[in-house]
C-alpha positions in Angstrom: 255.3 19.9 -9.2 257.5 16.8 -9.8 259.5 14.9 -7.2 262.5 13.0 -8.2 264.2 10.4 -6.0 267.7 9.4 -7.1 268.6 6.2 -5.3 271.8 4.3 -5.5 271.6 0.5 -5.2 272.2 -1.4 -2.0 275.8 -2.5 -1.1 276.9 -5.2 -3.5 278.5 -8.5 -2.9 282.1 -8.8 -4.2 282.7 -12.4 -3.1 282.0 -14.1 -6.4 283.8 -13.9 -9.7 280.9 -12.6 -11.7 280.7 -9.7 -14.3 280.0 -6.3 -12.7 276.4 -6.2 -14.1 275.6 -9.5 -12.3 276.9 -8.6 -8.8 274.1 -9.1 -6.3 273.4 -7.1 -3.1 274.8 -8.4 0.1 273.2 -8.7 3.6 274.0 -5.1 4.5 272.6 -4.0 1.1 269.3 -5.8 1.8 269.0 -4.3 5.2 269.7 -0.8 3.9 267.2 -1.1 1.1 264.5 -2.2 3.5 265.2 0.7 5.8 265.3 3.2 2.9 262.0 1.9 1.7 260.5 2.3 5.2 261.9 5.9 5.5 260.5 6.8 2.0 257.1 5.4 3.0 257.2 7.4 6.3 257.9 10.6 4.3 255.0 9.8 1.9 257.5 9.5 -0.9 256.5 6.1 -2.4 257.0 6.8 -6.2 254.4 6.4 -8.8 257.0 4.8 -11.0 260.6 3.5 -10.9 263.2 3.5 -13.7 265.8 0.8 -12.9 269.2 -0.1 -14.3 269.3 -3.7 -15.5 272.1 -4.7 -13.1 271.3 -7.5 -10.7 272.1 -5.2 -7.7 269.6 -2.5 -8.8 267.0 -5.1 -9.7 267.3 -6.7 -6.2 267.2 -3.3 -4.5 264.0 -2.5 -6.4 262.6 -5.8 -5.3 263.3 -5.0 -1.6 261.5 -1.6 -2.0 258.4 -3.1 -3.5 258.4 -5.9 -0.9 257.7 -3.1 1.6 255.6 -0.7 -0.5 253.6 -3.2 -2.5 253.4 -2.9 -6.3 254.9 0.1 -8.0 255.2 0.4 -11.7 258.8 -0.3 -12.7 260.7 -0.2 -15.9 264.1 -1.6 -16.6 266.1 0.9 -18.6 269.3 -0.5 -20.1 270.7 3.0 -20.6 270.8 3.5 -16.8 273.5 0.9 -16.3 276.5 3.1 -15.2 274.7 6.1 -16.8 276.1 9.6 -16.9 274.0 12.6 -15.8 272.9 13.5 -19.4 271.6 9.9 -19.9 269.7 10.1 -16.6 268.1 13.4 -17.6 267.2 12.0 -21.1 265.6 8.9 -19.4 263.6 11.0 -17.0 262.3 13.3 -19.8 261.4 10.3 -22.0 260.1 7.8 -19.5 259.0 9.8 -16.5 255.3 9.4 -15.5 253.3 10.4 -12.4 254.2 13.1 -9.8 257.0 11.1 -8.1 259.6 9.2 -10.0 262.5 7.1 -8.6 265.6 6.4 -10.6 267.6 3.5 -9.3 271.2 3.4 -10.5 274.9 3.7 -10.0 277.8 6.0 -9.1 279.5 8.1 -10.2 276.8 9.2 -12.6 274.0 9.2 -10.1 275.9 11.4 -7.6 276.9 13.8 -10.4 273.3 13.9 -11.6 272.1 14.9 -8.0 274.5 17.8 -7.9 273.6 18.8 -11.5 269.9 18.8 -10.8 270.1 20.9 -7.7 269.8 24.7 -7.7 273.1 26.2 -6.5 275.9 24.4 -4.8 274.9 21.0 -3.6 277.7 18.8 -2.3 275.9 15.4 -2.3 277.8 12.2 -1.7 275.9 9.0 -2.7 277.3 6.0 -0.8 275.3 2.8 -1.5 271.6 3.0 -0.9 271.6 6.7 -0.5 268.6 8.8 -1.7 268.6 12.4 -3.0 265.1 13.8 -3.2 264.5 16.8 -5.4 261.4 18.8 -6.2 260.9 20.6 -9.5 258.5 23.3 -10.4 257.6 21.6 -13.6 254.3 20.4 -15.1 255.8 17.5 -17.1 258.9 15.4 -16.7 259.9 16.7 -20.1 260.4 20.1 -18.5 262.8 19.0 -15.8 266.3 20.5 -16.3 269.6 20.6 -14.5 269.9 23.4 -12.0 266.2 23.5 -11.4 265.7 21.1 -8.5 265.2 22.0 -4.9 267.1 19.4 -2.7 264.5 18.3 -0.1 266.4 15.3 1.4 269.8 13.6 1.2 269.5 10.4 3.2 272.2 7.8 3.8 271.7 4.4 5.4 273.9 5.5 8.3 271.6 8.5 9.0 268.7 6.1 9.3 270.4 3.7 11.8 
């Protein structure tokens, strides 16, 4: 069994004139990331490994998670910046390790990936700092495929308030 957590970054700060990849998370994004980390810990869903987009907002979100969980192996994957579902799948198959993997990225690709991974119809919206947790009956991450995941949780920051 493999458990995949698709997590969108915390709410970003649009106040500065910086390139998209350099936008940080704002106060609300920091609070949401902390609460999501707490909820994942309560559900015993702390990942064995995280694959993280290189964007500042995803890196800062990952930092908030590990501030609460402690050390988790993390790898920055350049291809995850604004990635489409096929790129997310290829990254998981190539870099996935452990039983539980968290992919920290961006919409619209992350939202579409959640829908593509789930068995059957799965209307999943991914506002900032939302998690979609899927379980796969697979022995290796290389065996994970679209349409094979069981959606266990779809959690938004508002649902945790």
